[in-house]
C-alpha positions as CSV (number, residue, x, y, z in Angstrom):
1,X,-2.4,17.2,21.0
2,X,-1.8,14.4,18.4
3,X,-5.0,14.5,15.8
4,X,-6.4,12.1,13.7
5,X,-9.1,11.2,11.1
6,X,-10.5,8.1,10.1
7,X,-11.8,6.5,6.6
8,X,-14.5,3.9,6.7
9,X,-16.9,2.2,4.2
10,X,-19.0,-0.5,6.5
11,X,-20.0,-1.6,9.9
12,X,-17.6,0.7,11.8
13,X,-17.2,-1.7,14.9
14,X,-13.3,-0.9,14.6
15,X,-14.0,3.2,14.2
16,X,-15.8,2.7,17.1
17,X,-13.4,0.9,18.8
18,X,-10.6,3.5,18.0
19,X,-13.2,6.2,19.0
20,X,-13.5,4.5,22.6
21,X,-10.0,3.8,22.8
22,X,-8.8,7.3,22.4
23,X,-11.8,9.0,24.0
24,X,-9.6,8.0,26.9
25,X,-6.4,9.6,25.9
26,X,-6.2,13.3,26.7
27,X,-3.5,13.7,24.4
28,X,-5.3,12.2,21.3
29,X,-8.4,13.5,19.4
30,X,-10.3,11.9,16.8
31,X,-11.2,14.9,14.9
32,X,-13.7,13.4,11.7
33,X,-15.2,10.4,10.2
34,X,-15.1,10.2,6.1
35,X,-17.1,7.8,4.7
36,X,-17.8,6.7,1.1
37,X,-21.0,4.9,1.9
38,X,-24.3,6.9,2.8
39,X,-25.6,3.5,4.2
40,X,-22.7,2.4,5.9
41,X,-23.6,0.8,9.6
42,X,-20.5,3.2,10.7
43,X,-23.0,6.3,10.3
44,X,-25.6,4.6,12.6
45,X,-23.4,3.8,15.5
46,X,-24.7,5.5,18.7
47,X,-21.4,5.6,20.3
48,X,-19.7,8.0,17.9
49,X,-22.9,10.3,17.4
50,X,-20.6,12.9,18.7
51,X,-17.6,12.6,16.1
52,X,-17.9,14.8,13.1
53,X,-18.4,13.4,9.7
54,X,-18.3,14.0,6.1
55,X,-19.8,11.9,3.6
56,X,-18.8,12.0,0.2
57,X,-18.5,10.1,-2.9
58,X,-16.1,8.9,-5.4
59,X,-15.9,11.9,-7.8
60,X,-15.3,14.2,-4.5
61,X,-12.7,11.6,-3.1
62,X,-10.8,12.1,-6.4
63,X,-11.1,16.0,-7.0
64,X,-9.7,18.4,-4.2
65,X,-12.4,18.2,-1.7
66,X,-11.3,15.6,0.5
67,X,-7.8,16.9,0.0
68,X,-8.6,20.3,0.9
69,X,-10.8,19.5,4.4
70,X,-7.8,17.0,5.2
71,X,-5.5,20.0,4.7
72,X,-7.5,22.3,6.5
73,X,-7.5,19.7,9.7
74,X,-4.0,19.1,9.6
75,X,-4.1,15.5,11.0
76,X,-0.9,13.5,12.6
77,X,-2.4,10.7,11.4
78,X,-4.8,9.1,8.7
79,X,-6.5,5.9,9.9
80,X,-8.2,3.7,7.5
81,X,-10.7,1.7,9.2
82,X,-12.4,-0.7,6.7
83,X,-12.4,1.6,3.7
84,X,-12.6,-0.1,0.5
85,X,-11.7,2.7,-1.8
86,X,-8.0,3.6,-3.2
87,X,-6.8,6.6,-1.3
88,X,-6.0,9.0,-4.5
89,X,-2.0,9.9,-4.9
90,X,-2.4,13.2,-4.3
91,X,-3.5,12.4,-0.7
92,X,-0.6,9.9,-0.1
93,X,1.9,12.5,-1.6
94,X,0.7,15.3,0.9
95,X,0.4,12.8,3.8
96,X,3.4,10.5,3.3
97,X,4.1,7.9,5.7
98,X,0.9,9.7,7.7
99,X,-1.5,7.2,6.6
100,X,-2.4,3.7,7.9
101,X,-4.5,0.8,7.1
102,X,-5.6,-2.6,8.6
103,X,-5.7,-5.2,6.4
104,X,-6.9,-8.8,7.4
105,X,-4.3,-11.1,6.0
106,X,-0.5,-11.6,6.5
107,X,0.7,-9.1,3.6
108,X,1.9,-9.8,1.1
109,X,-0.3,-12.7,0.8
110,X,-4.2,-12.0,-0.1
111,X,-3.6,-8.4,-0.8
112,X,-4.6,-5.9,-3.8
113,X,-7.7,-4.9,-5.4
114,X,-10.7,-7.0,-4.4
115,X,-8.9,-8.5,-1.6
116,X,-10.8,-7.6,1.3
117,X,-13.2,-8.6,4.3
118,X,-15.0,-11.8,3.6
119,X,-12.7,-12.5,0.1
120,X,-9.6,-12.5,2.0
121,X,-11.0,-15.0,4.6
122,X,-12.7,-17.5,1.8
123,X,-9.2,-17.3,0.2
124,X,-7.0,-17.8,3.1
125,X,-9.5,-21.1,4.0
126,X,-9.6,-22.0,0.2
127,X,-6.1,-22.8,0.3
128,X,-5.6,-24.4,3.6
129,X,-3.4,-22.0,5.0
130,X,-2.2,-22.8,8.6
131,X,-2.0,-19.7,9.7
132,X,-3.9,-15.8,9.3
133,X,-3.9,-12.8,10.7
134,X,-3.8,-9.2,10.1
135,X,-1.2,-6.4,8.9
136,X,-1.4,-2.9,10.0
137,X,0.6,-0.8,7.1
138,X,1.3,2.2,6.0
139,X,-0.7,3.5,2.7
140,X,1.1,4.4,-0.5
141,X,0.2,4.4,-4.1
142,X,-0.6,0.4,-4.7
143,X,-3.4,-1.6,-2.6
144,X,-1.9,-3.4,0.5
145,X,1.7,-2.5,-0.9
146,X,2.9,0.2,2.1
147,X,5.7,-0.6,4.7
148,X,4.8,-3.0,7.0
149,X,4.4,-1.8,10.8
150,X,3.1,-4.5,12.5
151,X,1.4,-8.0,11.8
152,X,-0.3,-10.5,14.1
153,X,-0.1,-14.3,13.2
154,X,-3.2,-16.4,14.2
155,X,-3.2,-20.1,13.7
156,X,-6.4,-21.0,12.0
157,X,-8.6,-23.5,13.8
158,X,-12.0,-22.0,12.1
159,X,-13.4,-24.3,9.7
160,X,-15.6,-21.0,7.4
161,X,-14.5,-17.6,7.0
162,X,-17.1,-16.2,8.9
163,X,-15.3,-17.8,11.9
164,X,-12.6,-16.9,10.9
165,X,-13.3,-12.9,10.5
166,X,-14.7,-13.0,14.0
167,X,-11.5,-14.3,15.1
168,X,-9.4,-11.8,13.3
169,X,-11.5,-8.9,14.1
170,X,-11.3,-9.4,17.7
171,X,-7.5,-9.5,17.5
172,X,-7.4,-6.1,15.3
173,X,-9.7,-4.4,18.0
174,X,-7.1,-5.3,20.7
175,X,-3.7,-4.1,18.4
176,X,-5.2,-1.4,16.2
177,X,-5.5,1.3,18.9
178,X,-2.2,0.4,20.4
179,X,-0.2,0.6,17.6
180,X,-1.6,4.0,16.4
181,X,-1.4,5.5,19.5
182,X,2.7,3.8,19.1
183,X,3.1,5.6,15.6
184,X,1.2,8.7,17.2
185,X,3.9,8.8,20.3
186,X,7.0,8.5,17.8
187,X,6.2,11.3,15.4
């Protein structure tokens, strides 16, 4: 049995998508949701009510609390799904090549601190890019800098950042669970 945990900060559609996908897979278990925002929409999603949750603040993330909890679960993969904080180095070091993130651009373009969500899509449109998309990558000590696992390129035919965000999110929901499953099968 492969075990994954998920970190999220926002609305939670990606977490719900992952949870529903893997609930149909007898060889993978989503063990826990970690969330740094007590007001996050992810905590209110009915379809993931049964998922164990740990809500924490920034000090707890950077202390040994989260690290110790992760060690006790010994996940095969830590999945970031709209998690907006930098993963502390001690967690990255302990779980090297076992933490994945999805970013709403074709990295290395539009990555780094402050480049998340609608900020990315605004920049892409302001710069008249022909393509956008998303990147699934391993997490290292720098924002959006880990080895790229998968990218999906999308032709931009949206006139505003919200439309582009919706279009990319549909593709993220389609591919992220599949790529995670592939990683788990190869480990």
